[in-house]
C-alpha positions as CSV (number, residue, x, y, z in Angstrom):
1,M,-34.5,-26.1,12.6
2,K,-31.8,-28.6,11.0
3,K,-33.4,-27.9,7.8
4,N,-33.4,-24.2,7.9
5,R,-29.6,-24.4,9.4
6,G,-28.5,-26.5,6.1
7,M,-30.5,-24.1,3.9
8,S,-28.6,-20.8,5.5
9,T,-25.4,-22.2,5.2
10,G,-25.6,-23.5,1.7
11,L,-26.9,-19.9,0.7
12,T,-23.5,-18.4,2.7
13,Y,-21.6,-20.6,1.0
14,A,-23.1,-20.2,-2.7
15,A,-22.7,-16.2,-1.9
16,L,-19.3,-16.8,-0.6
17,I,-18.6,-18.7,-4.0
18,I,-19.8,-16.5,-6.1
19,G,-18.0,-13.4,-4.5
20,S,-14.8,-15.5,-4.9
21,V,-15.5,-16.0,-8.6
22,V,-16.4,-12.4,-9.3
23,M,-12.9,-11.2,-7.3
24,I,-10.8,-13.9,-9.4
25,F,-12.1,-13.3,-12.6
26,P,-10.3,-9.9,-13.5
27,F,-7.1,-11.8,-12.5
28,V,-7.6,-14.7,-14.6
29,W,-8.8,-12.7,-17.7
30,M,-5.7,-10.7,-17.2
31,L,-3.4,-13.9,-16.9
32,L,-5.0,-15.5,-20.2
33,T,-4.9,-12.1,-22.0
34,A,-1.3,-12.2,-21.6
35,F,-0.5,-14.9,-23.8
36,K,-3.0,-14.0,-26.5
37,T,-2.1,-12.2,-29.8
38,N,-3.6,-8.4,-30.4
39,A,-5.7,-10.1,-32.7
40,E,-7.4,-12.7,-30.3
41,V,-8.1,-9.8,-28.0
42,M,-10.1,-7.7,-30.2
43,Q,-11.9,-10.7,-31.4
44,I,-15.7,-10.7,-31.4
45,P,-17.1,-12.7,-29.5
46,P,-14.3,-12.8,-27.1
47,T,-12.2,-16.3,-26.7
48,I,-11.4,-17.1,-23.0
49,L,-8.3,-19.5,-24.0
50,P,-5.6,-18.1,-26.5
51,E,-5.4,-20.3,-29.5
52,N,-1.5,-20.6,-29.5
53,W,0.4,-19.9,-25.8
54,N,3.0,-17.5,-26.4
55,L,5.2,-15.3,-24.6
56,D,5.9,-12.3,-27.1
57,S,4.2,-10.0,-24.8
58,F,6.6,-10.6,-22.0
59,A,9.5,-10.2,-24.3
60,K,8.1,-7.0,-25.5
61,V,7.2,-5.3,-22.3
62,T,10.5,-6.0,-21.0
63,D,11.9,-4.2,-24.0
64,L,9.4,-1.2,-23.7
65,L,10.0,-0.7,-19.8
66,P,13.3,-0.8,-18.0
67,F,11.8,-3.3,-15.3
68,G,14.9,-3.3,-13.3
69,N,14.7,0.3,-12.5
70,L,11.3,0.1,-11.9
71,Y,11.7,-2.8,-9.5
72,L,14.2,-1.1,-7.7
73,N,12.7,2.6,-7.1
74,T,9.3,0.7,-6.2
75,I,11.1,-1.2,-3.6
76,L,13.0,1.6,-2.2
77,L,10.1,3.6,-2.2
78,I,8.0,0.7,-0.2
79,V,11.3,0.5,2.4
80,G,11.5,4.4,2.5
81,R,8.0,5.1,3.2
82,V,7.6,2.1,5.4
83,V,10.5,3.2,7.8
84,C,9.6,6.7,8.0
85,A,6.1,5.6,8.9
86,V,7.0,3.3,11.6
87,V,9.4,5.6,12.9
88,F,7.6,9.0,12.9
89,C,3.9,7.8,13.7
90,S,5.4,5.4,16.9
91,M,6.7,8.6,18.3
92,A,3.9,10.8,17.3
93,G,1.3,8.6,18.4
94,Y,2.8,7.9,21.8
95,A,2.8,11.4,22.3
96,F,-0.3,12.3,21.8
97,A,-1.6,9.0,23.7
98,K,0.6,9.2,26.8
99,L,1.9,12.8,27.1
100,N,0.5,16.1,28.1
101,F,1.5,18.9,26.2
102,R,-0.1,22.6,25.3
103,G,-2.1,22.4,22.3
104,K,-2.2,18.4,22.2
105,N,-6.0,18.2,21.5
106,I,-5.8,20.8,18.5
107,L,-3.0,19.1,16.7
108,F,-4.5,16.0,16.8
109,T,-8.0,17.6,15.7
110,L,-5.7,18.4,12.7
111,I,-4.2,15.1,12.1
112,I,-8.1,13.7,12.1
113,I,-9.3,16.5,9.6
114,Q,-6.3,15.7,7.2
115,Q,-7.8,12.3,7.1
116,M,-11.2,13.6,6.1
117,I,-9.3,15.7,3.1
118,P,-8.6,13.7,-0.2
119,G,-5.0,13.1,-0.8
120,Q,-5.0,14.8,-4.2
121,I,-5.6,18.5,-2.9
122,F,-1.9,18.2,-1.3
123,I,-0.7,16.9,-4.4
124,I,0.2,20.9,-5.7
125,P,1.8,22.3,-2.4
126,Q,3.8,18.8,-2.2
127,Y,4.8,19.2,-5.7
128,Q,5.7,23.1,-5.3
129,M,8.2,22.0,-2.4
130,I,10.0,19.4,-4.3
131,A,10.3,21.8,-7.1
132,K,11.9,24.3,-4.7
133,L,14.2,21.6,-3.4
134,G,15.2,20.8,-6.9
135,A,14.4,17.3,-5.7
136,G,12.4,16.2,-8.9
137,N,13.2,12.5,-10.6
138,T,14.9,11.5,-7.3
139,L,13.7,8.9,-4.7
140,F,13.3,11.6,-2.3
141,A,11.0,13.0,-4.2
142,L,8.9,9.5,-4.1
143,I,9.1,8.8,-0.6
144,F,8.3,12.8,0.5
145,P,4.6,12.5,0.9
146,G,5.1,9.5,3.1
147,I,7.1,10.8,5.5
148,V,4.4,11.7,7.7
149,S,0.9,9.7,7.7
150,A,-2.0,10.9,9.6
151,F,-3.7,7.2,9.1
152,G,-0.5,5.6,11.0
153,T,-0.2,8.4,13.8
154,F,-4.1,7.9,14.3
155,F,-3.6,3.8,14.0
156,L,-0.6,3.8,16.6
157,R,-2.0,6.1,19.0
158,Q,-5.0,4.0,19.2
159,A,-2.6,1.2,19.9
160,Y,-0.7,3.3,22.8
161,L,-4.2,4.1,24.4
162,G,-4.6,0.2,24.9
163,I,-1.4,-0.1,27.0
164,P,-2.3,0.6,30.8
165,D,-0.8,4.2,32.1
166,E,0.8,1.9,35.0
167,I,3.1,0.4,33.1
168,G,4.8,3.4,32.1
169,E,4.7,4.7,35.6
170,A,6.4,1.5,36.5
171,A,9.0,2.2,34.1
172,Y,9.5,5.8,35.2
173,L,9.8,4.4,38.8
174,D,12.3,1.9,37.9
175,G,14.7,5.1,36.7
176,C,13.6,5.0,33.2
177,N,13.2,8.5,31.6
178,R,10.4,9.2,28.6
179,W,12.7,8.2,25.9
180,Q,13.9,5.0,27.5
181,T,10.2,4.3,28.6
182,F,9.0,5.1,24.8
183,I,11.9,2.6,23.4
184,K,12.4,0.1,26.1
185,V,8.8,-0.6,27.7
186,M,6.3,0.9,25.4
187,A,7.2,0.5,21.9
188,P,8.0,-3.3,21.9
189,L,4.2,-3.6,23.1
190,T,2.8,-2.1,20.1
191,K,4.7,-4.8,17.7
192,A,1.6,-6.1,16.5
193,S,0.3,-2.6,15.1
194,V,3.7,-1.5,13.9
195,A,3.6,-4.8,11.6
196,A,0.1,-3.8,10.6
197,L,1.0,-0.5,9.9
198,A,4.1,-1.3,8.0
199,V,1.8,-4.0,5.8
200,F,-0.4,-1.8,4.8
201,T,1.9,1.6,4.1
202,A,3.5,-0.8,1.7
203,V,0.2,-1.4,0.0
204,F,-0.2,2.2,-0.2
205,A,3.0,3.0,-1.6
206,Y,3.0,0.2,-4.2
207,T,-0.6,1.5,-5.4
208,D,0.7,5.2,-5.4
209,L,0.1,6.2,-9.3
210,M,-0.4,9.9,-9.7
211,W,2.4,11.2,-7.5
212,P,5.1,9.2,-9.0
213,M,3.6,10.1,-12.5
214,I,3.6,14.0,-11.7
215,V,7.0,14.3,-9.6
216,N,9.1,11.5,-11.9
217,T,8.5,12.0,-15.3
218,D,11.9,10.1,-16.1
219,I,11.1,6.3,-16.9
220,N,13.9,5.5,-15.3
221,A,13.1,7.1,-11.9
222,T,9.6,6.3,-11.6
223,T,7.6,3.0,-10.1
224,L,5.9,-0.1,-11.7
225,S,2.6,1.6,-11.5
226,A,3.7,5.0,-13.3
227,G,5.8,2.9,-15.5
228,L,2.6,0.7,-16.8
229,S,0.8,3.6,-17.3
230,S,2.8,4.7,-20.5
231,L,1.8,1.2,-22.2
232,N,-1.8,3.1,-22.5
233,G,-1.8,4.6,-25.7
234,Q,-3.6,7.5,-26.7
235,F,-5.7,5.9,-29.9
236,S,-4.9,2.3,-29.8
237,T,-3.4,-0.1,-26.7
238,N,-1.6,-3.6,-26.9
239,Y,-3.4,-5.3,-24.3
240,P,-1.6,-8.5,-24.3
241,V,1.5,-6.4,-23.5
242,L,0.0,-4.1,-21.0
243,M,-1.6,-7.2,-19.3
244,A,1.9,-8.9,-19.3
245,G,3.4,-5.5,-17.6
246,S,1.0,-5.9,-15.2
247,L,1.8,-9.5,-14.3
248,L,5.4,-8.6,-13.9
249,A,4.4,-5.7,-11.8
250,M,2.3,-7.7,-9.6
251,L,5.5,-10.0,-8.6
252,P,6.3,-7.6,-5.1
253,M,3.3,-7.5,-3.6
254,I,2.6,-11.5,-4.4
255,V,6.1,-12.1,-2.4
256,L,5.1,-9.4,-0.1
257,Y,1.8,-11.1,0.5
258,L,3.0,-14.7,1.0
259,L,6.0,-13.7,3.7
260,F,3.7,-11.4,5.4
261,Q,-0.2,-13.2,5.0
262,K,-0.2,-13.3,9.0
263,Q,0.1,-9.6,9.1
264,F,-2.0,-8.7,6.6
265,I,-4.8,-10.6,8.3
266,E,-4.1,-9.2,11.7
267,G,-4.0,-5.7,10.1
268,V,-7.2,-6.1,8.6
269,A,-8.7,-7.5,11.8
270,M,-6.8,-4.6,14.0
271,T,-8.5,-1.7,11.8
272,G,-11.7,-2.9,12.1
273,G,-11.3,-3.3,15.8
274,K,-9.9,0.1,16.4
């Protein structure tokens, strides 16, 4: 039995190591490519390490793209969507979990259906709404699709369902109205779920590519992901420059992960549990 257990443990570690290498390799290749010349990238057979480590690609990409504006737009996009998700999804999740009102089940069914529909279907009506408002190439246009989140509403509803009704009833007996019960009693009990939702919303906002490309055509008003797409040429692409830009664009998420690593892990665990 000890022999079989040791073999099973060894196979498990081997599978994990192979999976880790497969996941890390693209990032290592991107890092090494950023320091190569375009001729080295096209060389056959390919070389792993650059012959001469140089920073020319980083200097060139900073000249091609206004990284200051791209960083600012991306950060404001993340902050705006996180604030909207936390505020509106908390209120909606509490209402669906703890309040009784006419049409509650029908409205929640619509939210579930919205989660099943690909998000690309909503791009045309959302763009028409932004065009009617004359809000193209603005920060509001970037935040607009994330003002309300079906995933966030469902996620926080599940969190509020896990809170016993007796807590809300005790607050009501102590003189709290519905709003005070929500703000002072119920909402503080969902801090872990709210933090997880904030982290996932930030990741979804950061990786959003299609919407910023469509609604904000001005390079100074778009985000990092959309700005990087402009480096991909129609007939040829300078891959070292593209990889250097990708490394610079990864900095916000790396910093975010280092600061909120605990919330990332808890969010994954809680999402799986819900």
